[in-house]
Backbone as CSV, one residue per row, in Angstrom:
resi,resn,N_x,N_y,N_z,CA_x,CA_y,CA_z,C_x,C_y,C_z
1,MET,0.744,-1.154,0.132,-0.126,0.013,-0.075,0.831,1.111,-0.040
2,LEU,0.436,2.183,-0.691,1.297,3.470,-0.627,1.072,4.484,0.504
3,ALA,1.908,4.702,1.162,1.790,5.281,2.392,2.792,6.809,2.336
4,SER,2.205,7.774,3.008,3.189,8.788,3.187,3.019,9.584,4.674
5,TRP,3.912,10.484,4.994,3.673,10.753,6.347,3.482,12.133,6.458
6,TYR,2.839,12.212,7.859,2.659,13.730,8.045,3.345,14.358,9.809
7,GLY,3.590,15.220,9.589,4.271,15.810,11.153,4.078,17.265,11.702
8,ALA,4.861,17.986,11.539,4.766,19.624,12.301,3.905,20.093,11.998
9,LYS,3.108,20.025,10.902,1.938,20.843,10.347,0.897,20.419,11.156
10,PHE,0.848,19.577,11.451,-0.781,18.880,12.170,-0.091,18.474,13.495
11,HIS,0.866,18.955,14.193,1.050,18.475,15.530,0.295,19.315,16.384
12,GLY,-0.073,18.578,17.367,-0.918,19.220,18.211,-2.364,19.528,17.885
13,ARG,-2.662,19.042,16.720,-4.279,19.289,16.307,-4.916,18.110,16.611
14,ARG,-6.394,17.852,16.742,-7.039,16.775,17.280,-7.168,15.898,15.974
15,MET,-7.270,14.670,16.503,-7.380,13.659,15.518,-8.894,13.242,15.583
16,ALA,-9.324,11.998,14.807,-10.521,11.463,14.980,-10.781,10.886,16.235
17,ASN,-9.703,10.279,16.720,-10.110,9.628,18.089,-10.272,10.613,19.150
18,GLY,-10.176,11.866,18.965,-10.180,13.084,19.973,-8.855,13.476,20.770
19,HIS,-7.758,12.575,20.408,-6.561,12.937,20.988,-5.987,14.029,20.125
20,ARG,-5.099,14.911,20.706,-4.036,15.506,20.207,-2.863,14.687,19.247
21,PHE,-2.950,15.185,18.206,-1.531,14.455,17.228,-0.183,14.795,17.721
22,ASN,0.274,14.080,18.112,1.742,13.794,18.379,2.546,13.325,17.442
23,MET,3.565,14.173,16.606,4.353,13.519,15.205,5.252,12.455,15.806
24,TYR,5.306,12.304,17.159,6.476,11.444,17.343,5.800,10.302,17.995
25,ASP,4.404,9.903,17.994,3.913,8.724,18.458,3.916,8.229,17.344
26,LEU,3.774,6.717,17.683,3.474,5.373,16.433,2.078,5.448,16.186
27,THR,1.494,6.275,15.267,0.389,6.393,14.949,-0.085,6.529,13.404
28,VAL,-1.074,6.096,12.871,-1.277,6.363,11.692,-2.858,6.678,11.329
29,ALA,-2.977,6.849,10.309,-4.492,7.568,9.487,-4.915,6.660,8.758
30,HIS,-5.943,6.124,8.701,-6.450,5.091,7.506,-8.053,5.437,7.692
31,ARG,-8.231,5.433,6.086,-9.945,5.954,5.938,-10.796,4.980,6.642
32,THR,-10.741,3.628,6.406,-11.591,2.915,6.969,-11.902,1.812,8.233
33,LEU,-10.039,1.495,8.369,-9.912,0.650,9.544,-10.683,1.382,10.921
34,PRO,-11.069,0.775,11.917,-11.613,1.041,13.141,-10.439,1.745,13.636
35,LEU,-10.552,2.795,14.351,-9.983,3.687,15.088,-9.402,2.645,16.378
36,GLY,-7.957,2.262,16.582,-7.731,1.959,17.743,-7.036,0.400,17.243
37,THR,-7.320,-0.067,16.020,-6.676,-1.107,15.356,-5.241,-1.015,15.259
38,GLU,-4.824,-2.363,15.824,-3.296,-2.248,15.617,-2.572,-3.132,14.306
39,LEU,-1.600,-2.756,14.131,-1.445,-2.723,12.802,0.640,-3.273,12.713
40,LEU,0.838,-3.977,12.176,2.513,-4.073,11.821,2.665,-3.444,10.774
41,LEU,3.714,-2.588,10.402,3.602,-1.986,9.025,5.243,-2.606,8.895
42,THR,5.595,-2.920,7.600,6.899,-3.330,7.119,7.399,-2.568,5.654
43,ASN,8.392,-2.047,5.547,9.307,-1.573,4.575,9.971,-2.557,3.818
44,PRO,9.088,-2.820,2.741,9.858,-3.897,1.996,11.311,-3.695,1.416
45,ARG,11.617,-2.098,1.216,12.909,-1.994,0.544,14.149,-2.268,1.632
46,ASN,13.971,-2.147,3.118,14.849,-2.467,4.136,14.535,-3.409,5.036
47,GLY,13.165,-3.895,5.151,12.715,-4.923,6.069,12.532,-4.265,7.600
48,ARG,12.625,-3.278,7.555,12.071,-2.893,9.237,11.080,-2.406,9.280
49,GLN,10.470,-2.906,10.443,8.844,-3.110,10.824,8.606,-2.105,12.178
50,VAL,7.347,-1.763,12.375,6.963,-0.795,13.490,5.710,-1.278,13.568
51,GLU,4.997,-1.520,15.081,3.865,-1.684,15.365,3.174,-0.301,15.463
52,VAL,2.032,-0.275,15.207,1.460,1.099,15.129,-0.141,1.137,15.761
53,ARG,-0.787,2.126,15.576,-2.327,2.037,16.145,-3.027,3.272,15.144
54,VAL,-4.126,2.546,14.509,-4.871,3.818,13.824,-5.597,4.670,14.933
55,THR,-5.211,5.892,14.485,-5.946,7.072,15.474,-6.244,8.137,14.623
56,ASP,-6.385,8.113,13.569,-6.906,9.329,12.797,-7.652,8.841,11.242
57,ARG,-8.263,9.609,10.623,-8.460,9.487,9.344,-7.822,10.185,8.246
58,GLY,-7.733,9.670,7.434,-6.952,9.691,6.388,-6.551,9.038,5.491
59,PRO,-5.601,9.069,4.578,-4.988,10.102,3.876,-5.937,11.167,2.955
60,HIS,-5.833,11.993,2.555,-6.930,13.075,1.683,-6.196,13.216,0.577
61,VAL,-5.123,12.540,0.123,-4.663,12.850,-0.972,-5.024,11.501,-1.850
62,ARG,-5.217,11.857,-3.074,-5.734,10.505,-3.844,-4.719,9.405,-4.172
63,GLY,-5.006,8.093,-4.360,-3.928,7.173,-4.777,-3.075,6.644,-3.133
64,ARG,-3.148,7.474,-2.219,-2.535,6.753,-0.821,-3.387,6.228,-0.075
65,GLN,-3.238,4.974,0.653,-3.827,4.274,1.668,-3.625,4.605,3.116
66,LEU,-2.480,5.196,3.286,-2.049,5.349,4.726,-1.314,6.646,4.729
67,ASP,-1.396,7.355,5.886,-0.624,8.335,6.306,-0.185,8.006,7.800
68,VAL,1.350,8.066,8.170,1.751,7.457,9.323,2.690,8.823,9.667
69,SER,2.761,9.182,11.188,3.450,10.052,11.701,4.959,9.974,11.246
70,TYR,5.471,11.158,11.736,7.122,11.407,11.390,7.723,10.017,11.919
71,GLU,7.455,9.599,13.096,8.318,8.885,14.071,8.044,7.457,13.127
72,VAL,6.802,7.327,12.642,6.774,5.957,12.113,7.750,5.910,10.763
73,ALA,7.587,6.823,9.934,8.411,7.319,8.813,9.792,6.898,9.172
74,ARG,10.190,7.783,10.132,11.866,7.640,10.565,11.955,6.467,10.958
75,ARG,11.409,5.772,11.762,11.819,4.132,12.022,11.722,3.337,10.667
76,LEU,10.862,3.484,9.791,10.924,2.797,8.502,11.774,3.499,7.610
77,TYR,12.818,4.278,7.797,13.654,4.987,7.052,13.126,5.433,5.499
78,PHE,11.945,6.153,5.467,11.373,6.620,4.704,11.260,8.190,4.644
79,VAL,11.816,9.161,5.544,11.285,10.288,5.853,11.694,11.367,4.364
80,SER,12.677,11.075,4.087,13.261,11.914,2.869,12.729,11.451,1.382
81,ARG,12.197,10.153,1.522,11.404,9.780,0.034,10.327,10.686,0.374
82,GLY,9.704,10.847,1.337,8.341,11.271,1.772,7.016,10.233,1.224
83,VAL,7.011,9.436,0.446,5.898,8.455,-0.037,6.732,7.260,-0.295
84,THR,6.266,5.996,0.363,6.583,5.106,-0.130,5.688,3.738,-0.013
85,ARG,5.994,2.608,-0.623,5.016,1.411,-0.356,5.324,0.594,0.982
86,LEU,4.671,0.056,1.621,4.389,-0.704,2.948,3.781,-1.731,2.992
87,LYS,4.066,-2.823,3.407,3.185,-3.947,3.876,2.718,-3.732,5.081
88,MET,1.361,-4.241,5.139,0.363,-3.584,6.287,-0.158,-5.090,6.859
89,GLN,0.123,-5.235,7.954,-0.609,-6.704,8.538,-1.359,-6.115,9.891
90,ILE,-2.801,-6.410,9.981,-3.325,-6.306,11.206,-3.053,-7.144,12.151
91,LEU,-2.824,-6.762,13.281,-2.652,-7.486,14.502,-3.919,-7.755,15.537
92,GLY,-3.571,-9.020,16.053,-4.949,-9.166,16.967,-5.895,-9.513,16.352
């Protein structure tokens, strides 16, 4: 799935779950998965993985299926790329 990241511009704004967005938390935005869903994301380019939680709705850019926090993008090593393909596995 095609993923992008969001950070400072949205830091502190309310998310769909009612909490404030923290760009350093392991959170993602997805259009349809229930809020609170836990996911395992894998970057197939480098094999890096991170567990995250759906806390927001989005992305609002056509063709993208997932928006991840800055921290998730940093841990998966795609901050400089901005957009990348990730594998997503629903946990639990």
